[in-house]
Backbone bond lengths (Angstrom), bond angles and torsions (degrees), N, CA, C in turn:
res aa  C-N    CA-C-N  psi(-1)  N-CA   C-N-CA  omega(-1)  CA-C   N-CA-C  phi
1 M - - - 1.461 - - 1.525 109.42 -
2 Q 1.290 116.62 134.72 1.457 121.84 179.75 1.519 109.82 -111.91
3 I 1.310 115.04 128.48 1.467 120.66 179.77 1.520 108.28 -108.77
4 D 1.301 116.16 122.85 1.468 120.51 179.94 1.525 110.19 -75.05
5 L 1.311 116.32 135.36 1.450 121.51 177.69 1.526 110.04 -72.85
6 R 1.305 115.62 142.20 1.460 119.02 175.81 1.516 109.71 -72.24
7 K 1.299 117.01 151.59 1.448 121.40 -178.44 1.523 110.85 -68.69
8 A 1.336 114.81 145.62 1.466 120.26 -178.50 1.520 111.96 -59.83
9 E 1.334 117.13 -37.26 1.461 119.57 -178.40 1.530 111.98 -68.41
10 V 1.337 116.66 -13.99 1.460 120.69 175.83 1.525 110.60 -92.61
11 V 1.324 116.46 -45.21 1.464 121.39 -174.70 1.525 112.31 -78.95
12 M 1.322 116.99 -42.64 1.466 121.17 -172.69 1.529 111.17 -83.53
13 K 1.305 115.17 58.55 1.456 122.30 175.96 1.521 108.25 -114.76
14 L 1.334 117.01 142.33 1.455 120.06 -175.62 1.520 112.72 -59.92
15 D 1.343 117.17 -37.04 1.453 118.37 -177.85 1.524 112.07 -72.53
16 R 1.347 117.42 -13.59 1.458 120.63 174.57 1.523 110.82 -97.26
17 L 1.338 116.72 -43.28 1.462 120.69 -179.55 1.524 111.03 -60.54
18 G 1.327 116.13 -33.71 1.454 120.02 -179.33 1.512 113.54 -67.84
19 S 1.330 118.17 -7.91 1.463 121.35 -178.01 1.523 113.08 -109.15
20 F 1.319 117.68 1.27 1.459 119.94 -178.77 1.520 111.48 -71.45
21 H 1.318 116.02 138.27 1.452 120.99 168.19 1.528 108.57 -70.54
22 Q 1.346 114.65 161.86 1.462 118.02 169.59 1.523 109.00 -63.67
23 S 1.308 115.41 152.53 1.455 121.07 174.46 1.520 108.34 -128.30
24 K 1.319 117.01 178.62 1.466 119.67 179.71 1.523 111.69 -69.49
25 L 1.331 117.45 -6.36 1.459 120.92 175.77 1.531 112.30 -97.08
26 S 1.334 117.81 -4.18 1.460 121.05 -179.23 1.521 110.09 -65.74
27 F 1.351 115.45 149.80 1.459 120.51 -174.90 1.523 112.24 -54.33
28 L 1.348 116.51 -47.93 1.455 120.27 -175.30 1.521 111.61 -65.12
29 R 1.309 117.58 -44.74 1.468 119.77 -178.99 1.528 111.21 -67.67
30 C 1.330 116.63 -36.93 1.472 119.33 175.81 1.523 110.58 -62.08
31 F 1.327 115.44 -41.76 1.459 119.84 179.57 1.529 111.12 -62.61
32 I 1.327 116.89 -49.16 1.463 121.03 -178.74 1.516 111.15 -62.64
33 R 1.332 116.64 -40.31 1.458 120.22 -179.58 1.528 111.09 -63.02
34 E 1.338 116.67 -38.02 1.464 121.05 -178.74 1.521 112.00 -74.26
35 F 1.337 117.33 -38.74 1.465 120.30 -170.79 1.529 114.01 -108.68
36 K 1.325 118.70 9.15 1.463 120.07 -175.11 1.521 113.09 -63.33
37 N 1.320 118.38 -25.86 1.462 120.99 -179.66 1.524 113.27 -100.63
38 W 1.334 116.55 5.31 1.458 120.27 176.08 1.528 108.86 -79.81
39 E 1.309 115.63 160.59 1.466 120.75 178.72 1.525 109.77 -96.74
40 F 1.324 115.89 130.63 1.457 121.99 177.35 1.531 108.01 -109.95
41 Q 1.326 117.61 131.10 1.458 119.93 -179.31 1.530 111.13 -147.96
42 T 1.333 114.93 158.47 1.461 121.57 173.98 1.519 107.02 -96.56
43 K 1.327 116.65 111.56 1.466 121.09 -175.20 1.525 111.59 -83.83
44 E 1.334 117.42 -42.79 1.466 121.71 178.40 1.517 109.24 -137.32
45 F 1.330 114.92 141.36 1.460 120.59 178.80 1.518 106.95 -134.96
46 N 1.318 116.09 97.67 1.460 121.62 -175.17 1.524 110.74 -124.43
47 L 1.322 115.93 72.59 1.457 122.05 175.91 1.522 108.87 -113.62
48 D 1.336 116.80 143.82 1.458 119.48 175.55 1.525 109.38 -81.76
49 N 1.328 117.10 -174.99 1.462 120.94 -174.82 1.520 113.36 -63.93
50 Q 1.337 116.22 -21.66 1.464 120.25 179.96 1.530 112.47 -96.92
51 G 1.331 115.80 2.52 1.461 119.70 176.26 1.508 114.87 89.14
52 F 1.325 118.77 17.96 1.462 122.05 179.34 1.528 109.78 -105.09
53 G 1.336 115.68 139.79 1.458 121.28 -176.86 1.517 109.68 145.04
54 Y 1.315 117.22 -137.62 1.469 119.10 179.17 1.526 111.25 -149.31
55 I 1.336 114.81 155.31 1.465 123.70 175.56 1.521 107.48 -130.43
56 V 1.325 117.26 143.05 1.459 122.16 176.12 1.526 108.56 -119.56
57 Y 1.333 116.32 119.55 1.456 122.67 174.45 1.526 108.53 -105.28
58 V 1.332 116.32 144.06 1.465 120.71 -178.90 1.523 109.24 -128.23
59 V 1.326 116.03 135.61 1.454 122.06 171.96 1.522 107.28 -119.27
60 N 1.344 116.75 132.16 1.466 119.26 -177.25 1.516 111.15 -151.81
61 N 1.319 114.75 158.03 1.466 121.16 177.34 1.524 111.37 -115.28
62 G 1.323 116.28 19.29 1.456 120.53 -178.71 1.511 112.52 94.69
63 Q 1.329 117.03 -18.31 1.461 121.59 179.64 1.522 111.84 -123.64
64 K 1.319 115.84 -47.54 1.455 120.82 -177.89 1.516 110.50 -109.65
65 H 1.349 116.50 137.42 1.452 122.18 179.49 1.528 110.60 -121.33
66 Y 1.323 115.41 142.77 1.464 122.37 169.06 1.525 106.70 -130.61
67 S 1.325 116.93 138.59 1.463 121.12 -176.51 1.524 110.34 -124.34
68 L 1.322 115.51 135.19 1.462 120.29 172.42 1.523 108.00 -104.56
69 I 1.321 115.96 120.79 1.461 121.96 177.40 1.523 107.20 -102.34
70 C 1.325 115.48 118.42 1.467 121.89 -176.15 1.521 109.13 -109.89
71 F 1.309 116.81 123.92 1.458 122.03 177.45 1.524 109.22 -105.86
72 S 1.322 116.34 123.43 1.455 122.13 177.02 1.525 107.30 -101.18
73 N 1.333 115.79 117.85 1.458 120.89 -169.11 1.526 111.69 -112.76
74 H 1.314 116.77 145.65 1.456 121.11 174.88 1.524 109.48 -88.58
75 I 1.320 116.73 124.09 1.465 121.08 175.22 1.518 108.72 -136.06
76 E 1.315 116.54 156.76 1.454 121.61 176.19 1.530 109.38 -77.87
77 D 1.328 115.88 153.79 1.464 119.67 179.60 1.524 111.57 -57.99
78 S 1.323 116.69 -34.84 1.471 120.95 -178.77 1.528 111.98 -69.94
79 E 1.337 116.83 -16.21 1.469 121.03 -178.41 1.520 112.29 -93.65
80 R 1.323 117.01 -7.71 1.466 120.87 -175.93 1.522 110.14 -83.17
81 S 1.329 115.99 120.03 1.464 121.40 -179.65 1.517 109.77 -150.96
82 D 1.335 116.28 143.31 1.461 121.27 176.07 1.522 112.02 -94.01
83 R 1.325 117.45 0.76 1.464 120.39 -178.00 1.528 110.31 -72.63
84 V 1.327 115.57 155.79 1.456 120.60 -176.95 1.523 111.86 -65.01
85 I 1.338 117.62 -20.82 1.460 120.68 -179.32 1.520 112.19 -85.43
86 A 1.345 117.75 0.79 1.464 120.94 179.29 1.527 110.35 -61.57
87 T 1.317 115.85 151.01 1.473 121.07 -179.81 1.525 112.51 -123.35
88 K 1.343 117.27 -6.36 1.461 120.66 178.65 1.522 109.44 -138.29
89 W 1.343 114.76 145.74 1.457 120.88 -179.00 1.523 109.54 -140.40
90 D 1.332 115.97 157.52 1.466 120.20 179.08 1.520 112.38 -66.85
91 A 1.314 116.91 -32.60 1.467 120.67 -178.88 1.521 109.84 -143.42
92 S 1.308 115.90 149.76 1.463 121.13 175.47 1.526 107.89 -139.58
93 F 1.322 116.28 148.08 1.463 121.61 -171.12 1.526 110.63 -134.44
94 V 1.317 115.52 147.44 1.461 120.44 172.70 1.527 108.36 -143.06
95 L 1.329 116.06 133.12 1.461 121.70 177.96 1.521 108.53 -93.84
96 F 1.330 116.46 118.86 1.458 123.68 -172.92 1.521 110.09 -101.59
97 D 1.309 116.44 139.61 1.461 122.18 179.59 1.522 109.23 -84.38
98 G 1.322 117.07 99.22 1.459 121.39 -177.97 1.517 111.38 105.72
99 L 1.350 115.63 -152.94 1.463 121.79 178.97 1.519 109.06 -107.94
100 P 1.319 118.56 122.64 1.464 120.23 -177.03 1.525 112.49 -75.15
101 A 1.326 116.42 140.05 1.452 121.86 171.08 1.528 108.31 -82.33
102 Q 1.320 116.99 169.00 1.460 119.58 -178.79 1.524 111.49 -62.52
103 E 1.339 117.21 -36.13 1.466 119.20 178.28 1.530 111.83 -66.20
104 D 1.345 116.72 -30.67 1.466 120.07 174.94 1.531 110.33 -65.66
105 I 1.333 115.98 -43.48 1.462 120.11 -179.18 1.520 110.55 -63.75
106 E 1.331 117.03 -41.92 1.460 120.25 179.35 1.530 111.10 -64.70
107 R 1.330 115.94 -40.60 1.474 120.25 178.01 1.523 110.56 -62.98
108 L 1.315 115.71 -44.70 1.462 119.94 -178.81 1.524 111.77 -70.79
109 K 1.323 116.92 -33.27 1.460 120.82 177.39 1.523 111.59 -59.31
110 A 1.328 116.17 -31.79 1.466 120.80 -179.18 1.519 112.47 -83.90
111 N 1.343 118.02 -13.01 1.464 120.53 -173.79 1.528 114.91 -121.04
112 V 1.322 117.95 -40.99 1.464 120.62 -173.68 1.528 112.81 -61.53
113 P 1.353 120.27 -43.07 1.472 118.60 177.72 1.526 113.89 -62.12
114 L 1.335 117.22 -18.27 1.464 120.97 178.70 1.520 112.12 -82.89
115 Q 1.346 116.72 -18.07 1.465 122.60 -179.06 1.530 112.18 53.81
116 E 1.343 118.97 -113.18 1.465 121.35 -175.45 1.533 113.06 -59.60
117 Q 1.320 116.23 -29.44 1.462 119.26 -177.56 1.525 112.84 -85.48
118 G 1.314 117.18 -8.21 1.457 121.01 177.64 1.521 110.71 -101.17
119 R 1.315 116.03 179.91 1.460 121.07 178.08 1.524 109.78 -138.21
120 V 1.314 115.19 138.28 1.457 121.02 175.95 1.522 108.40 -116.81
121 S 1.334 117.50 -171.67 1.466 120.63 -174.40 1.517 110.51 -127.22
122 E 1.314 115.89 -179.22 1.470 120.51 179.61 1.526 112.05 -71.48
123 K 1.326 117.57 -5.09 1.460 120.23 173.09 1.524 110.83 -73.63
124 E 1.323 116.53 -20.50 1.458 121.51 -176.37 1.532 110.46 -101.71
125 L 1.338 115.66 144.95 1.457 121.01 -171.61 1.530 113.83 -111.63
126 C 1.323 117.57 -35.17 1.464 121.81 -178.57 1.521 109.88 -144.38
127 L 1.320 115.46 153.18 1.460 122.25 -177.46 1.524 108.59 -136.64
128 S 1.339 116.47 141.20 1.461 119.21 179.48 1.525 109.89 -155.01
129 R 1.343 114.41 171.59 1.465 120.81 176.11 1.517 108.24 -150.43
130 A 1.344 117.27 162.33 1.459 120.83 -177.19 1.518 110.13 -155.58
131 N 1.327 115.12 155.92 1.454 122.30 174.79 1.523 110.40 -119.45
132 K 1.314 115.34 152.83 1.459 120.73 177.16 1.530 110.45 -73.22
133 S 1.303 114.95 151.04 1.464 119.33 158.19 1.522 103.99 -86.00
134 V 1.324 116.66 96.58 1.467 121.10 -168.95 1.521 111.97 -57.12
135 R 1.325 116.47 -44.70 1.465 120.38 -178.75 1.528 110.99 -59.10
136 V 1.331 117.01 -47.39 1.457 121.13 -178.72 1.521 110.85 -71.21
137 F 1.320 117.33 -42.27 1.465 121.47 -178.10 1.526 110.39 -58.10
138 E 1.323 117.22 -49.41 1.461 120.69 -178.37 1.527 111.20 -66.28
139 H 1.321 116.65 -38.48 1.470 119.67 178.58 1.526 110.41 -62.15
140 V 1.328 117.12 -46.48 1.464 121.18 -178.43 1.521 110.75 -63.54
141 V 1.324 117.28 -46.83 1.462 120.86 -179.15 1.528 110.67 -62.34
142 N 1.329 117.62 -44.23 1.470 120.56 -179.57 1.523 111.63 -61.83
143 K 1.324 116.19 -44.53 1.462 119.78 -179.79 1.527 111.50 -65.22
144 L 1.325 116.54 -46.12 1.461 119.93 -179.68 1.525 111.49 -62.83
145 S 1.318 116.25 -38.07 1.469 120.00 179.92 1.525 111.60 -65.86
146 Q 1.339 117.31 -23.17 1.464 121.87 177.69 1.522 112.31 -92.17
147 G 1.341 115.51 4.45 1.463 119.71 179.29 1.505 113.64 82.04
148 E 1.342 117.32 16.44 1.464 122.28 -178.96 1.524 110.54 -117.22
149 Q 1.329 115.57 161.30 1.453 121.05 174.07 1.529 109.32 -89.42
150 P 1.318 118.42 150.12 1.465 121.05 -178.24 1.522 112.96 -69.41
151 D 1.315 114.58 163.78 1.468 122.23 177.60 1.526 108.88 -69.40
152 T 1.311 116.94 111.19 1.468 119.98 -176.25 1.519 112.45 -68.27
153 K 1.319 117.14 -27.72 1.465 118.99 178.07 1.520 110.47 -61.88
154 L 1.343 116.07 -45.07 1.452 120.59 177.03 1.522 110.93 -67.75
155 L 1.318 115.17 -45.09 1.464 120.50 -175.10 1.526 111.37 -63.63
156 Y 1.314 117.33 -45.31 1.463 120.64 -177.62 1.525 112.35 -75.00
157 S 1.343 116.97 -21.23 1.457 118.46 176.95 1.528 111.00 -68.42
158 V 1.331 116.35 -23.59 1.466 121.19 175.67 1.524 109.91 -99.32
159 G 1.328 117.02 -50.14 1.463 120.59 173.21 1.509 115.49 94.68
160 Y 1.337 118.19 -1.78 1.458 119.89 -178.47 1.516 110.23 -158.63
161 L 1.347 115.67 164.03 1.461 122.11 175.12 1.526 110.65 -100.02
162 Y 1.329 116.25 -34.23 1.465 122.91 176.47 1.522 108.33 -129.66
163 R 1.326 116.33 152.48 1.465 121.16 174.69 1.532 108.88 -125.72
164 T 1.306 116.04 133.25 1.451 120.26 178.82 1.528 110.19 -86.64
165 T 1.318 116.67 148.08 1.460 120.82 -179.94 1.522 112.04 -112.49
166 A 1.328 117.81 -5.86 1.470 120.79 177.36 1.520 109.43 -173.92
167 V 1.328 115.96 149.24 1.467 122.49 169.52 1.516 106.43 -134.35
168 Y 1.331 116.67 120.16 1.465 121.94 -175.37 1.526 110.95 -110.61
169 G 1.331 116.07 153.48 1.457 120.95 176.28 1.514 110.89 -162.82
170 S 1.323 115.92 -169.77 1.471 123.26 172.71 1.532 113.88 51.84
171 G 1.325 116.39 56.40 1.457 120.81 171.20 1.511 116.10 91.38
172 K 1.332 118.18 -7.36 1.459 120.26 -178.35 1.532 110.68 -67.30
173 F 1.325 116.42 134.20 1.467 123.49 176.97 1.526 113.08 57.01
174 G 1.329 117.19 26.72 1.458 121.05 178.33 1.511 114.56 97.34
175 L 1.343 118.31 -2.57 1.464 121.52 177.99 1.530 110.72 -60.28
176 A 1.331 116.00 159.58 1.464 121.08 179.45 1.526 110.84 -60.17
177 D 1.313 116.53 139.46 1.460 120.96 175.03 1.521 110.27 -72.26
178 R 1.302 115.79 156.04 1.462 121.28 -178.59 1.530 111.63 -57.46
179 I 1.307 116.90 -31.75 1.462 120.49 -176.22 1.521 111.76 -60.88
180 K 1.337 117.31 -25.17 1.464 120.61 -178.73 1.520 111.94 -67.16
181 I 1.314 117.37 -33.76 1.476 119.92 -173.30 1.535 112.92 -118.83
182 Q 1.316 117.88 6.88 1.470 120.35 -172.40 1.527 113.85 -65.85
183 D 1.335 117.35 -21.48 1.465 119.87 -178.86 1.524 113.53 -95.56
184 R 1.315 117.77 2.36 1.460 120.42 178.74 1.524 109.29 -79.14
185 E 1.311 116.30 124.49 1.456 121.35 -173.74 1.521 112.00 -57.05
186 E 1.344 116.69 -41.84 1.459 119.51 -175.13 1.523 113.12 -71.12
187 L 1.339 117.18 -11.77 1.463 120.47 -176.68 1.521 112.94 -113.80
188 K 1.316 117.35 11.29 1.461 119.97 -176.99 1.527 112.77 -77.35
189 G 1.322 116.91 -18.74 1.459 119.57 177.65 1.517 110.74 -76.28
190 P 1.333 117.29 168.93 1.472 120.96 -176.66 1.526 112.70 -71.08
191 F 1.323 115.79 131.70 1.455 123.11 171.18 1.533 114.03 55.01
192 R 1.337 116.51 35.70 1.467 119.50 -179.54 1.531 110.92 -64.64
193 L 1.328 117.23 -42.59 1.462 120.17 -178.98 1.523 111.33 -66.13
194 E 1.325 116.40 -43.17 1.453 120.31 179.98 1.539 111.23 -63.80
195 M 1.337 116.13 -40.64 1.455 119.93 178.39 1.520 110.97 -65.57
196 M 1.344 116.49 -38.39 1.455 120.67 178.52 1.522 110.63 -62.70
197 L 1.327 116.15 -44.10 1.459 120.42 179.86 1.531 110.68 -60.67
198 V 1.329 117.24 -49.73 1.462 120.21 -176.17 1.528 111.17 -68.10
199 Y 1.331 116.73 -35.89 1.465 121.16 178.65 1.523 110.47 -60.68
200 L 1.330 116.67 -46.32 1.458 120.55 -179.47 1.528 111.45 -74.29
201 A 1.334 117.24 -34.28 1.463 120.35 177.41 1.524 110.72 -62.94
202 R 1.308 116.89 -34.22 1.470 121.34 176.58 1.521 110.29 -60.96
203 Q 1.328 116.88 -42.07 1.461 119.77 177.92 1.525 110.95 -65.13
204 F 1.320 116.50 -35.34 1.457 121.63 176.92 1.528 110.93 -57.45
205 T 1.326 117.72 -41.45 1.463 120.53 -178.08 1.526 110.99 -62.37
206 F 1.328 117.78 -37.63 1.463 121.02 178.35 1.530 110.91 -70.52
207 D 1.317 116.26 -42.62 1.465 120.30 -178.88 1.527 111.64 -63.44
208 V 1.336 117.11 -36.31 1.465 120.14 -179.10 1.522 110.93 -66.49
209 V 1.333 118.03 -48.30 1.477 118.89 -178.00 1.525 110.84 -65.46
210 N 1.324 117.77 -38.05 1.466 120.02 177.36 1.527 111.40 -63.46
211 H 1.328 115.66 -41.21 1.458 121.29 -178.52 1.534 111.30 -66.66
212 V 1.322 117.50 -49.24 1.464 121.30 -178.48 1.528 110.45 -63.69
213 A 1.331 117.04 -41.90 1.462 120.82 179.10 1.521 111.05 -61.17
214 H 1.315 117.05 -40.56 1.464 121.03 -179.62 1.525 111.26 -60.66
215 F 1.328 117.21 -43.51 1.459 119.73 -177.08 1.530 112.96 -78.81
216 R 1.317 117.19 -16.75 1.468 118.64 173.26 1.524 110.83 -74.24
217 S 1.317 115.89 -32.60 1.466 119.58 179.83 1.531 108.69 -153.07
218 P 1.334 117.40 81.17 1.477 121.49 -174.67 1.525 114.16 -56.77
219 D 1.331 117.43 -31.48 1.463 119.82 -175.33 1.525 113.45 -83.80
220 K 1.328 117.51 -26.52 1.465 120.52 -174.34 1.520 113.96 -107.99
221 A 1.309 118.24 -21.45 1.471 121.83 -169.72 1.519 112.49 -61.87
222 T 1.319 114.58 147.16 1.457 121.86 173.40 1.525 108.75 -125.49
223 K 1.324 116.72 172.77 1.466 120.75 179.75 1.522 110.52 -98.61
224 L 1.310 115.38 155.73 1.466 121.29 178.30 1.525 109.48 -61.75
225 S 1.313 115.71 129.64 1.457 121.55 -179.40 1.529 111.07 -60.07
226 E 1.329 116.25 137.96 1.466 120.06 176.97 1.521 111.22 -64.12
227 D 1.337 116.80 -32.13 1.463 119.32 178.32 1.525 111.13 -63.70
228 I 1.333 116.51 -34.17 1.463 120.34 176.36 1.514 110.38 -77.79
229 A 1.330 116.67 -43.85 1.468 121.17 -176.47 1.519 112.29 -60.13
230 R 1.331 117.65 -36.08 1.462 118.94 -176.74 1.525 112.00 -69.72
231 N 1.338 116.87 -12.83 1.455 120.27 176.40 1.522 113.05 -95.33
232 L 1.323 116.40 4.70 1.460 121.16 -179.59 1.517 110.69 -109.44
233 G 1.308 115.81 151.04 1.461 120.15 179.71 1.512 110.75 -131.46
234 I 1.308 115.76 -156.13 1.459 123.46 172.63 1.524 106.72 -108.96
235 G 1.323 116.62 129.13 1.456 119.04 178.07 1.518 110.76 -67.65
236 L 1.324 116.27 146.32 1.461 121.58 -179.33 1.517 110.47 -124.87
237 R 1.293 115.30 142.54 1.451 121.61 171.71 1.525 108.99 -96.90
238 S 1.336 117.10 155.76 1.466 120.60 -177.52 1.520 111.94 -61.15
239 R 1.335 117.37 -30.52 1.469 119.58 179.47 1.520 110.52 -62.08
240 Y 1.358 116.04 -37.68 1.459 119.70 178.79 1.530 110.41 -67.38
241 L 1.323 116.71 -40.29 1.458 119.56 178.08 1.519 110.86 -60.54
242 Q 1.327 116.04 -38.48 1.450 119.45 179.69 1.523 110.46 -64.95
243 S 1.351 116.67 -32.97 1.459 118.88 178.29 1.510 111.76 -69.12
244 L 1.362 116.85 -20.17 1.457 120.63 175.86 1.526 111.66 -91.38
245 G 1.326 116.69 6.56 1.455 119.85 178.15 1.512 113.68 86.45
246 R 1.352 117.48 17.01 1.456 121.06 178.29 1.519 108.88 -114.32
247 A 1.285 118.00 134.54 1.460 121.56 177.99 1.517 109.51 -75.92
248 S 1.334 115.51 153.14 1.460 119.45 -179.84 1.527 110.96 -63.50
249 E 1.330 116.93 -27.12 1.467 119.58 177.72 1.517 110.55 -64.80
250 Q 1.325 116.98 -33.96 1.454 119.35 178.32 1.521 110.10 -66.69
251 R 1.332 116.25 -35.25 1.462 119.63 176.32 1.530 110.20 -59.48
252 R 1.322 116.15 -41.78 1.457 120.34 -177.86 1.516 111.65 -66.23
253 L 1.323 116.70 -32.19 1.454 120.39 -175.52 1.517 113.35 -93.52
254 S 1.342 116.99 -15.54 1.466 119.45 -176.43 1.521 110.46 -59.26
255 S 1.312 116.15 135.98 1.456 119.28 -178.09 1.514 113.11 -114.12
256 I 1.324 118.33 -8.56 1.462 120.92 178.81 1.510 108.27 -136.29
257 S 1.332 117.26 130.23 1.461 121.56 -174.02 1.508 110.73 -131.08
258 P 1.340 119.04 136.66 1.458 120.51 171.99 1.516 109.19 -64.90
259 R 1.331 117.36 146.07 1.445 119.83 -175.35 1.525 112.08 -72.36
260 L 1.333 118.36 -10.26 1.459 119.10 173.52 1.511 109.89 -62.18
261 F 1.340 116.67 -37.10 1.457 121.79 -179.43 1.520 109.85 -110.73
262 C 1.308 116.49 156.38 1.461 120.36 173.34 1.506 108.76 -146.30
263 W 1.342 115.80 125.55 1.459 120.83 178.92 1.518 109.48 -95.97
264 R 1.320 116.46 148.71 1.453 120.56 177.92 1.527 110.38 -57.52
265 G 1.336 115.47 135.35 1.458 119.57 178.34 1.511 112.74 93.96
266 F 1.352 118.22 -12.56 1.448 120.71 177.83 1.517 109.10 -85.46
267 K 1.339 117.63 134.73 1.455 120.83 -177.17 1.524 109.54 -122.05
268 P 1.345 117.51 97.20 1.461 120.29 -178.31 1.512 111.83 -70.79
269 T 1.308 116.18 152.17 1.451 120.62 177.15 1.519 109.02 -148.99
270 G 1.318 116.43 152.70 1.451 120.94 177.40 1.513 112.61 74.34
271 T 1.331 115.60 -169.62 1.452 121.89 179.89 1.514 109.70 -110.48
272 M 1.312 114.70 162.25 1.453 119.48 -178.05 1.525 111.17 -80.96
273 P 1.344 117.59 144.04 1.459 120.61 176.75 1.517 111.77 -65.42
274 S 1.305 116.46 -28.41 1.459 120.12 -178.00 1.513 108.89 -135.75
275 E 1.336 116.17 133.00 1.449 119.81 -178.32 1.514 109.09 -133.04
276 H 1.339 114.54 153.66 1.451 119.93 -179.53 1.514 107.94 -134.17
277 H 1.311 117.43 125.71 1.447 121.65 -177.79 1.529 109.05 -112.54
278 V 1.316 116.57 129.27 1.461 121.73 175.36 1.515 106.93 -130.06
279 G 1.349 117.32 107.34 1.454 120.18 -177.84 1.514 109.24 57.74
280 S 1.330 116.59 -128.55 1.460 120.58 179.58 1.514 111.73 -88.22
281 C 1.360 117.26 -2.76 1.469 120.73 179.08 1.519 109.33 -85.29
282 T 1.305 117.48 131.83 1.453 122.32 175.95 1.508 108.38 -122.33
283 C 1.323 117.03 118.89 1.464 119.18 -174.91 1.517 110.12 -122.98
284 G 1.330 117.94 110.11 1.452 121.52 174.24 1.515 109.20 -72.32
285 T 1.317 116.20 137.19 1.460 118.63 -175.08 1.515 114.20 -98.58
286 V 1.337 116.97 -17.88 1.466 118.27 177.64 1.520 108.08 -139.53
287 G 1.296 118.28 137.67 1.455 121.21 179.86 1.509 111.42 -120.64
288 R 1.344 116.08 159.48 1.452 121.47 173.85 1.521 108.52 -120.23
289 L 1.301 115.24 152.48 1.462 120.54 -178.41 1.519 109.22 -126.44
290 R 1.316 114.58 148.64 1.463 118.67 178.64 1.526 109.87 -114.60
291 G 1.287 115.56 161.87 1.460 120.34 176.71 1.515 112.97 64.79
292 L 1.341 118.02 44.39 1.455 119.80 -178.41 1.523 110.79 -67.59
293 P 1.328 117.73 135.87 1.466 120.45 175.08 1.523 111.49 -60.29
294 R 1.283 115.80 160.22 1.466 121.15 -176.40 1.519 111.41 -57.02
295 Q 1.347 117.33 -40.88 1.463 119.70 -176.15 1.525 111.15 -64.19
296 R 1.351 116.86 -31.60 1.458 118.85 179.10 1.520 111.15 -74.48
297 R 1.344 116.16 -38.31 1.464 118.69 176.88 1.530 110.08 -63.69
298 H 1.313 115.86 -38.37 1.461 119.94 178.49 1.530 110.07 -63.99
299 A 1.335 116.17 -42.70 1.464 119.86 -179.77 1.519 111.04 -62.12
300 W 1.353 115.74 -40.30 1.460 118.87 179.52 1.532 110.59 -65.94
301 G 1.324 116.61 -40.49 1.456 119.58 178.31 1.507 112.64 -62.43
302 Q 1.341 116.28 -37.80 1.458 120.58 178.15 1.518 111.23 -66.95
303 L 1.346 116.42 -35.75 1.460 120.56 -175.97 1.510 111.93 -66.62
304 I 1.341 117.85 -39.28 1.456 119.69 -173.00 1.515 112.50 -89.29
305 K 1.323 119.07 0.44 1.463 119.98 178.71 1.519 110.57 -69.60
């Protein structure tokens, strides 16, 4: 039996693409499939009582190592902005090729929080930054410090603790060019480095709230429930989506989102049909959304006809 392919001008429409389920070719599933047997660990944890400092996460397969160095920065509320002209962020991240020495960390500490105004080297593969959802962050920390879990209605209405405003790679600001890693088998799939960075940055957001809550009340504090954490992602701005080759309009129309990411206005509910656990990282692979706008329901109806 031969099935004729639908024409691209029919299928490749935003109101249809926004209704597609993830497939085995989706970025997140490709990433999990490639790295599911790798070891994920926290190599260094150097945060003060208020959650400022740095953490180093390492992923390895026994031969190759990649490290995410996360800097948690103190900024004033008036300095927090998601606009491209911003110069300070609550957190900044760099994906390092291998295991960083202390001199590497010190060098990056002086440059990574500056982002565009700083410079990195060919030892580094990806660069990013993120801001807190202040309202949610403080609510979660306060509740955990009292030995309680946060209000899931509030938490899921936002969907994240931090939101990233950009992820850079491929030679930007001195980062390694693609040619350096193009022959590595584990990185031949699309956006493997970017997915690795965001996956580990998501774990950073959980570790920070748990850490700050503990030091606010060492005797009473509890940790964020894994059942709640698996429903949270990293917030994304439309500029970041555009860097992944997706238009911001597609973000508006998308009706199904992997729990690694969370877009503003998306309200996750329930548990994922499929979950993948790596160490302390819990990554839901498929999400459901409630209260879909009429245009999204229409798009879904068109897709299944």
